[in-house]
N, C-alpha and C positions, 0 to 999 in steps of 0.2 A: 719357188723354193730353190736355194742353191744346190747344185749337184756336187758330187764328190764325197769323199769320206768325211763323216761327221763324228767327232770324238764322243765316246760314250760317257756321259756325266752322271749317270744314274748309279748310286751306290747299291751294292747288294743288300738284300733284306737281312736284318740282324736276326730274324726269327728262323731263317733257313739254315741248313747245315753248312758250317764253315770249317772244313777240315775235320778235326777230332772233337770240336765243341758244338753243342746245340743248345739254344736257349729255350726255356719253357716259362709259362705264366708271365709273359711280358718282361722277360729278362730277370725274374727273381730267382730262377733256378737254371742250372746248366748241367749238361751231361758231358763227360769226358771219357776218352778211351784210356784205360790204365792197364798196366801189365801185372798179372798175378802168376805166382808159381804154379807149375803143373804138379802132378803128383810126384814126379821125379825131383822137381825143385823143392817141394816140401820135405821130401825124404832127405835131400842133401842138407837142407837147413837144420832138420832135426838131428842128423848125424853130426853136423858141425857144432850145434849147441851141446850135444851130449859129450863131445870131445872136450870142450872147454870146461864143462861142469866136472868132468872126471879129472882133468889135469889140475884145475884150480882147487877142486874139492879135496884132493889128496893133501894139498898144502894148507888147507884152511885151519886145521888145528895148530899147526906149527906157527902160523901167522898170529893167531890169538894168544898162544902160550909164550909170550915174550919173556926172555930172561936177559935183562940188561941192568945188573946191579951197579950201584954207586956206593962202594964201601965208605964208612964213616958217617958222621952226622947222627941222625936219629934213625933207629931201626923200628919200623912199624910192622906189626903183625895184625892181619885182619882176624878178628876174634872167632870167626866161624871156621877157620882152617882146622882140618883133622889133626890128630896127634902127630903124625909124621911131618906135617907142615910146621908145627910148633918145634919139633926136634931140629929140623933144618934151620929154623930161625935162631935157635939157641946155638947151634954149631957156627952159624955166621957171626953171631955176637962174640964168640970166643976167637974167631979168626981175625977180626979187625976191631980197632978201637971205635966204640960208639958212645954217644952221649947217654944212651939208655934205650930200653925196649918199651915202646908204647903200644899197647894192645887196644884196638878199637872194638866196638861191639854194640849191637842194639839190644833192647830188652828181650828176654827169653819168653817164648810163648807159654801160656798157662798150662797147656797139656804136655809140656816138655818135661821129661824126668829130671832135668837139671834145673828146674825152676828155683831151687834154693839159692842159686847164684845170682838170680835176678836179671843178669845180662851176660852176653857172651864175652865181654871184656873181662869180667871177674872170673868167669869160668876158665878161660884160656890162661889167665895169669896163675890160677891155682894149678892148672896142669903143668905149666912151665916151672913153677916153684917145685913141684914134685920131681921134675926132671933135673933139678939142680941149678936153675937160674938164680943168680944173686937177687935177693929180695929188694935190696936198695936200688937196683937197676930196673926193676919191673914197675910199670905204671899202667893201671887200667884207665881207659878213657871211654866210659860208657856214653852212648848217645841216646837221643830220644827215639821213641817209636815213630816211624814215618811209613806211609803207605807205599811210597815209590821213591826212586832215586836214593836208595839207602847208602850206596857206596859214597856218593857225593856228600850226603849228610854226615857220614862218619868222618870224612876227610875235613869238612868244614869245622866240625866239632873238635877234631884234633888240632887244627891250626889255632883255634881260639885258646885251647889248653896250653899249647907250647908258648904262645905269645904271653899268656898270663903268667906262666912259670919262668919267663925270660930265657927260654931255650931257643937257640938258633934254628931257623928253618931253612938255612942255605942248602942243606943236603937232607933229603928224605929217601930212605931206602925201604920199599914196601915189600912185604912177603905175602904172596897170594898163591892160588892153586890153578894150574893149567890154563884153560881157555879164558878164565876170568881175568887173567893178568893184564892183557892189553887194555881192557876197558877200565880196570882199576887205575892204571897209570894215567890214562887220559883224564879221568875224573879227578885224580889228585892234582894233576897239572892245572886243571880249571879251578880247583879250590884254593891252591896255594899261590898261583900266579907265576909270572915269568921270573921272579927273583929267586925261585927255589928250583934246585935240580931234583928231579924225581927219578930215582932208580927203581928197578923192579926185579925181584927174585920170583920167577915163575916156577914153582915146584911142580914137577909132572904129576898129573892126576893118576892115582893108582887104580881107579875104578875101571879104566879101559886102556887099551893099547892106542896111544896117540897116533902112531903111524898107520893104524888101520881102524880109525875111530868109527867108520861107517859100518863095521861088522858087529857092533854091539848096541843094544838099546840105550845103555848109559852113555856111550859115546855120541850117538845121534842126538839124544836129548840135550846133552851138555853143549856140544859144538853148535848145533843149529840154534839153540836158545841163546847162547852167548853171541853168535853172529848177529842175530836180530837185535839183541841188547846193545851190542857195540855200534851198530849202524844208527840206532836211536840216539845213543850218547854222542856220536860223532856229528850227525847231521840235523837232529831235531832238538835235543836237550839244550836248554839255555840256563845258566846259573841264575838263581833268584837274586833280585836286587838286594844289596845289603841294607 
């Protein structure tokens, strides 16, 4: 047998520990060394997450309550708005020239005390008439009952009505309330398409202080609910096929 150094040609066993990896069950499983936070690390991560939630959360209501009007064209009032929202819409109508005021709305629930109006569009038109809105400029656009995606359904119904009446859809200025405003504009943009400019008048919600919304149950319910609804509309909702 030759003497001297003989090179080692035998590969190390794959089943034995090799650094941080070890194979089990004939290579079907492996174990690795990984880093996990200590209790100090978890405390730091929790503190960091709380900071971001606090900073971003303070601005959440302002983000949802967009106010970006485009005067002119068609003034749209969401029929569910409270009286102060209808008054703001009427004041806007007197400030700028509009083709008319179109009020959307779904059917009113059977146990609602205003069931005599049949739908929120007729109800809000009646309110605005009492406020002094010119009858020839007011148009009720009632929509069908839908179990979900009501805002989009109302916007699609309005588009069909305007097209049937021969009214230009180049400019649509929508009046809504507080944190619902950003979602409304998004859904109107989806319903009307890229050839229409969608403005939004976000009237501040008087049920809570928007700058400290987390201090009241009404603010928490509204802002958290509208955040979830906006994320759904932005990332999950898809308009139905025509």
